[in-house]
Structure formats: structure tokens, C-alpha cells
N, C-alpha and C positions, 0 to 999 in steps of 0.2 A: 081286177087285177092290178097290180102295179107293173108298169114296164121300165122303170127305172129306180136305182136305190135311194133310200131315205138318208137323211142326215146322221151323223153321230150324235149322243145326247151329250149335254153340256159339261165339260172337263175341269178339273182343278188345276189352277195354275196357267188357264187358258185365256186368250184374248176374248172380252165379251162382243167383239165384232167379228169373230171368225164365221165365215158364211158357209163352212163344212157342218157346224152345230145347231142344235136347237133343243128346245123345250120339247118339240113336237118329235119324237125321236124313238117311240116304241113301235118297232116293225120286225117281221120275221120275212127273210129268205128262205125260198125253197127252191132246191135244183134236183130235177130228175130227169131220168131217159124220157126220149119223147116218146116211146114206145112202150112205158110202164103200164101194166095193168093195175086197176085199183086193188090196194091192198097187198101187193106181192111181193115187194121189195124191202130188203134190211135197210134201217135209217141210221143214218148218223147226224147227231143232234150236238153240233159243236159251240162251244161257249167262248167267245173271245176274251183275251186278257185285257190288262191295261191298271193294273194294281188298283181295282175298285175304284181308281179317280180318273179314268179317262176310257173310251171305247178304242182299243188297240185296231181292230179292224173287224167290222161284221160282213163288210161287204165283199166276202173271200169268192173268188173264183174257183168253185169246185170241180169244174169240168175235166181236168186232168184226174182227179181221185176217181170220178165216175167213169172215166175212160178205161184207167187201170183196173178197175172192177170188171171190165166186161160189160159195162153199161148196167150193172146190177145193184146198184146202190141209189138210194136218195140221200140228200145232204142238205140239212137246215141250220142256218145261223141266224142271228139276231141281235138287237141292241138291249141293254139294260141300262136303269138309270144308275149312274155313279158319283161319287164325290158327296156332298151334302145334299145332292137329289135324291140319292139311292141309300145312302148310309149316313143320315144325321138323324138323331131323335131327342125330342125334349122330355123324354120319360113319360109323357102323357098323350098329348094329342097328335104327336108325330109318330107313327107306329115305326119300330127300329127295322132296319135290313129291308126297305123297299127294294133295292135292287136285287136282293135274293128273292124276293115275292115275284117279281118280273120275271126271273128264270123260270119260277115254278111255273107261272101261269102259262109260258111257252112249252113245257112240257106238259102240261095239261092240253093246251091246244093241238098239240102233236097227237096224243092220245084219242083226240076227237075227231081231227080233221084231216091226220096224214095220207090216210087211204086213199082220198080224193086225188092224192098227186102220187099215187103208185107205192107208198111206203105202208109198211107193215106195221102197225102199233104195237106189236106184239114181239117186235125184234128191232128194238133200239138200244142203239149204243152211244151213251152219253160222253163226249169227249171234250177236252178244253185245254189251254196252254197258258202257263204263268197262274194268273189271278183266276182265269178261267179252268184251270186245272184244280186250284184250290177251291173253287165253286163245286167241281165234282167231288171233291173229299166232304164238302160241306153237305152237299146232298147224298152222301153215303152215309153221313152220322146224323141227318136231320131227325128232328123228333126222336132222338136216341136211337136212329137205326129202323125207323117204321118203313117198310116198303109199301109203298103206294102203288107200285107196278109202272111207275113212270119210264123207267129204262131196265135193261137186262144185261148190259156190260159197260164197262168204262175202259178210256184212256186218258191218260193225263200227263201232259208234258210240263214239267218242272214246277208240281204244286207248290204253291208260296204261301209258307205259314210266317204271318205276321203278328204283330202284339195285338191281342184281342182284348177290349175293354168290356166291362160290364155295362148295361143300360146307365147306372148311377155314374161310373166315372165319364162315360160317354158325354154328360151333360157339361163337361169342361169344353169341348168342342163347340156345342151347342152355344153356350154362353158367350164364348169368343165371337164367334161368327154373327150371332146375334148384335152384339155390344159394337162390332164395327161397322153395323149397317145402321146403328142408331136405334135399336130396337131393345129396350130395357123394361122390366117391370112386369107385370102381369099381363099385357097385353103384347107381348114381345111376337108372340105367333101371329096373332092378326097383322101386325106391322110387318112382319117378313114376308107374310103372304101378299101385303100390297105392294112389295118391291117389284120393279121390273126385271126381266133377266138378266139385262147389262148391268144392272146396279147389283144384282147377286154376284155376278160373275167377277165385278169388280174387286169384290171382297173375298174371292174364294179361291185363297192360296195357302199354302201350307203354313203350319206353326208347330213348334215343339209339341211332343207327346208330354204327359204329365211327368214330371221329374226330370225331363231331357233338356239339353242345353240348345240343340238346334232341330230344326223339323226333319222329319224321316224322310224317306223317299217318296212313301206313299201315306195320306194322312188318314183318309177316310176307309175304313174297312168294315166288314161285318162284325157287331157286338154280340155278346152273350143275352139274349132275348129271353131266354127260359122255355121258348116254345120251337123254334125252329133251331136254335142254337142254346141246346142245353147245358153244354159243359164245354171245357178247352179241348182242343181236337186230341191232343194227345191223350189225355185221360179218357175220351171216348173211344179211342183206337185200342188202347190197353185193356179196356172193360169189355171190348166186343162188341159196342154199340155201334154195328154200322151194317149196312146192308151186304150180303155176301153174294157178289157176283165175279164172273171173270173180268180180268183187269190187265192191263198194260199201264205200268207206272216208269218213269224215266228222267232224264235230264242231261245237260251238256257238260263237258269236261271244265269249262269255265265259266259256268252260270254267274258268276259275282263280280266279272271285270266291266260290266257297264254300269254299274251301280256304287262300287266303291269309290272313293275321292283318289282320283290319279296324282295328287299332290300330296297323300299322306306320306310324310318324312319320318315320323316316329312311332314308336309303339303307343305314346300316349295318344296321338291321333287316329291312329286306328281303331283304339279302344274308344274314343270319342264318338266314332263313326256307329261303332257297334252299339252303343248306348243310346244315341239319337233314334235307334230303329227298335231296340231292345231296352228301355229303360228299366226293367226290372231284372237285369242282369246284377248279381252282387258282387261285391269287391272279391269275395271267395270265388265265385264262379269265373270273374274277369281272369284271376291268377289262374285257374285251371285251363281258361281257354288260352291264355296265353302260351302255356306249356304244351298245349296239342298243336298249336299253329305257330311254329317258330317263322322268324322272317326268313325266305326263301332268296331275297334279292341281296346278295352282296355286292353288287354293283349295279348302280340305277342311275346314268349319266342324264335320262331324258325325262323319267317318271320319278315321284316319289317313292323313296325305298321302301315304305311299307304299303303301297299300293296292291301289291300282290297278295302280302299276308293278309290285309282287309278283305279283298276279293274272294281268298280260299277260304276264310271262316264265314262270310257272309252266304257264300254258296252252300257249304253244308249245314248251315243253320237254317237257312231260308227253302231250300230246294232240294237237295240230295237227301238228305238223312229223313224230310218228311217223306218222300218218295219211298225209300227203304221201309219205313214203319207201315205205311199201309201196305205195301207189298207183302211185307212179311206176316201183317197181321191177316190177310186175307189167305195166304197159302196156309198159316197156322188154323186157321178157321175153315180147312178144307176144301177150298177153291183149288182144284188143281190146275186151272188155266190162269196162272197168275205169273205174270211176264215182267221183267225189268229189262233196261236197255240205259246205255250210256253213247250220245252223240259226239264223236271224236273226228268230226269231218274237217279237215283244217283248210280254211281259205287263205291263199297268198295274201290278199290284202288284210284282212283281220288278223292275221298273224304279224304282219308287220307293224300293226298299228297297236299290238300289245294284247289286244281282245282273245287271244287264242280262239276257242270255240266256245263263243258267247252264248248268252240265256236264247232259248227257243228257235235257235237257227235252224234245227231240223224243220220246222215249219214250211220254210221255203220250199224243201225237198218235197214234204209229203201233197204239199199243193201242186208243185212240179215249177219249173224255173219259167216256163212259158205263161203260167197264171198266177205266181206268186207276185206281190206287190213289188219288191226291190230285192231280188235274189242277188247272191254274191257272183260274181263273175264266173268263177270256178265251177258254180252249179249248172251254167248254160251250156245248150248243146257245143260239144265241142272241147270243153273244161273238163280238166282231171276228174272233178266230181260230178260230174254229170251222171254216171250209172249210180251213184247214191238214191237218185229219185226214183226210178223203177224196184230198187231193192226195199226202200221202205214203203213205197205205195203198196208193194205187194203183200208186206206184211200186214199193213194197216186195214187193206181194203179184205185179205183173209180174215182178219179178226171181226171187222164190221160184219160179213156174212156169216161166218162159222163160230165165233168166239175162240177162233184159234188161228195163230199167224202162220201157222206150217200148212194148213189144208187150204189147196186150191190154188189159185193166181197162174200167172204165164209162165209154163216151163220153160222158156227160153230165158226167164231170169234167174240165174243161179245164185241162190243165196244159201248160208248154214241154216242148218235146224236151229230154232230158238226152242231151247230148253225151258221149262217151266222152273220158278221158283219154288223152292221146297226147305224145310228145316235142315234137310241132309245135305241139300246141293243149293248154295246160294250163288248161284251163277247168274249173270246178265249179259245179255247180247251188246257187242260193240259195233258200231257201225264207223269204219274206218275212212281215210282218205280214199278216194277212188272208188269208193261204194263197196268195198269188201266188207265183208262181216264175218264174225267169229264170237266166240262166247270167253268169257274171263271170269275168275271168282272174284267175288264183291273185295276180298282182302280183309285180312284181322284188323290191321291198324284203321282203317276207314270204317269196319263194323263198331270198332271200339269207342271212335269217336261219335259215331251215330248212336250208338246204346248211351252215351253219355247224355246227348242231347234229349234223347227220349226220356231219361230218367228225370232230367231238370226241365223239360219241355212244358211242364203244368206252371212250374215257379216263374217262367218266362212269359205266360200268359199266351201259349201258343198251342 
């Protein structure tokens, strides 16, 4: 049994000399209460994010979450291959989506071995943030929604719907990568396999997607392989081809601010950014998109006047509307424990930086500021947002244990009743500054915009 964390997997756009990454990177972390009896405790299996191009943080310290559960859960985290190592295919000898296969192997490992660490393999909540949340959606829809019993509930923080290529379209990425390494012709794969990790990393950087002018935020993502991913996610959701389990889906108020170009000063620059990430946007869709997302920045002395417009658009296309689509689909399929949320906890430093409430910022509170890698100052003890941690931890640990965020938990932690999403009551829980919680309607205008993206999601290849 290891007594220290392993290294992260090699990442796109990172130096080949980084000592925190390695080809030898596939490992599992298991954290459980010291007195756990074999096979007795609910399991939280967490998939880290990183845009499928890097490992954002598999070495999470879940001590705070376990303590908040009353020492009644087991937490599992792990690495998976990313970038070309996890999502490059030549269409023949390199199997597509190896990074997803790594994730599935861990789910199988949990079923076979987690009881030895006190975990119950028949009570597993699969969770993730960003690309990890998108992985959750992929596993819900994998093989047309075939349930293999790997998990029994899900949590997803900002599921990320990126442009999805077919295996044939993905050859574009393979050819470019191989050519940069001098590997051309019939023996290109053998040539690549003879390269060192350093040589591969020197050429592991972003390039534009087919039809785009500039590189996307994240280049390598899962592709349609006809087996694990059989169709575009929106079509799978709309067809009901997904596993029906209790769920929590949500996002942050300003999930696009970290990704949109801060210097975007014209509508054309905003549109260019969107086309770089979604090159299948047509001129007709761009026109409709611009009408739905007018520029909110009338004065912008320090930033590009269209940064906020670009970030608002990106936020809803990539994160917020996908979360709504999955929440609604599960509720419409008869899952009564389908819950939605918005993280609206404002940190002073993030607000001054113009970030608002940025992408996956709730994860610092889920772990707890004492255990998160770099939490905002306001989340720490004595800060205005310190009460947000026990609030979200209560909901999360309740859901992990009972598939219901309202059941159980510390009675001293006062939170609002989290009402389930339904066709008649499309309400979500809002986490506010200071730790206050309340329900809010999703809103007709937001619902209209998300319905638009659901309608054209397949056309965007999402």
C-alpha cells in the first residue's frame, strides 16, 4: 500500500521537464474512516477535471468531507490519462478514449475491492467537476445508457460539453501530432512509440480544431467511438439513452470568466472565441446567439468590452445548459431525487479581479478550506464565506449516504430544504454569500436560451 501520492499524468501544453507529472501515473487514492467495517460505508468516487488535457487534482484531501459525514463515507479519487495519451486515436491501432477506459477500470476496481477499505460496492455515488462532471454524463450515457452497476447516484459540478469529433475527424489531430514528431507514412505509429516522453511533450500543445482559426481552450476530448460514446450527448439525453439514478447537477454564476479572452473588445472577437471552441457554429446560429447574449459592458476601462459577453455565452453553452439538460431528462424519466443548484458565493478578491463566482469554485467548500489546495481567503475560518462549507458539505454527505441532500446531517447546520427538480417546479438551490441557502426558479429567459442550445446541440457536435 502506498504512503504517498503518485505523480499526475502528462498534460497538454506543459513542460516536458515538470517533476510533478509522469507516464507512470495511473493510481487510486482511497480515504476511509479508521474504524470502517468491511463493506459497510457509502462510497464517493470522484473524477477530477482538467479539460481532458491535464489532471486538475487527484490528490484531494477528503478528510473534511469524511468528518462532515460523521465518519460514515469512503472517498476514492484517481488519475486517468489525458491529452494525446488518453484521447488520441489513429482509427486503427490506438483505441479511442483510453482516458475513459481508465475511469471505467477504476469503477470496476471499486466494485471488486472497495469493501476491503470499508466501502459498500452497492452504494456508490459517482461525482466529478468540469471534465470530471462531463465524464459522469458520459458514463451515464455510455453504451446507450447500459447500466453495468458501477454506480447508483451521481453528482456533477459544471459538466463541460465540448465539440465532439468522430474517430474519422480525430485523424486530423493524429496526423498533426505525428507530423510534428517526424512520424509520417505507414510506420507513423511505430515511430511515435519509439519517442521518449520528453520528445512527445515537446510537441504536445494545442492547435486549432478543423475549421477554426485559433486553438480551443482544450484540444483533446472524448470522441464518438461507436461503442462507449455512440452518439452526441444531447441526442443521447433527448432519446432517453442514459442510466436513471438520483442526481445533483449544478454550476457557478460566472463559469465562463476564466476561459473567455479578457481583451475581447468587439463582437467579432467574441464570436471568434466561440468559433474556436465550437467551429460547427453556423452564421445563422451566430446571429441568433448574438441576439440572445447582448453585450452587458457599457463601460470597460480595464478589460475588453466584450469579455463579459463572451464569458456569459461560453458559460451557458458549455456548463449551465448541459447541467439543465441532464437534470430535466432525469426528472422527466421519473427520478424524483433529481436536484439542481447554483453556486453564487462571492469572494472579495475574485470579484475585484472581475471573475465573479468562477468555474468550480464550490469544490473548495466541498473539501473544506482546511483541506482544499488554495481556497479563497473568505472561505477560511473567520471569513464571511466560512459558513458555506458546512452547508454544502451537509448536502453532499447526505446525498452520498441517502441519495437525498435533505436527509440526515448535523442538525446544528441550518440549511434550506433542497426541493427536487420536476416538470412542474423547475427550481434550483442557490448557495449565497455568507453560506445562506434558498430556492430560486430557473427563469423563463434562461430556460429559453438553454432550450435553444439543446435544440442545436447536435449541430454543434455536443
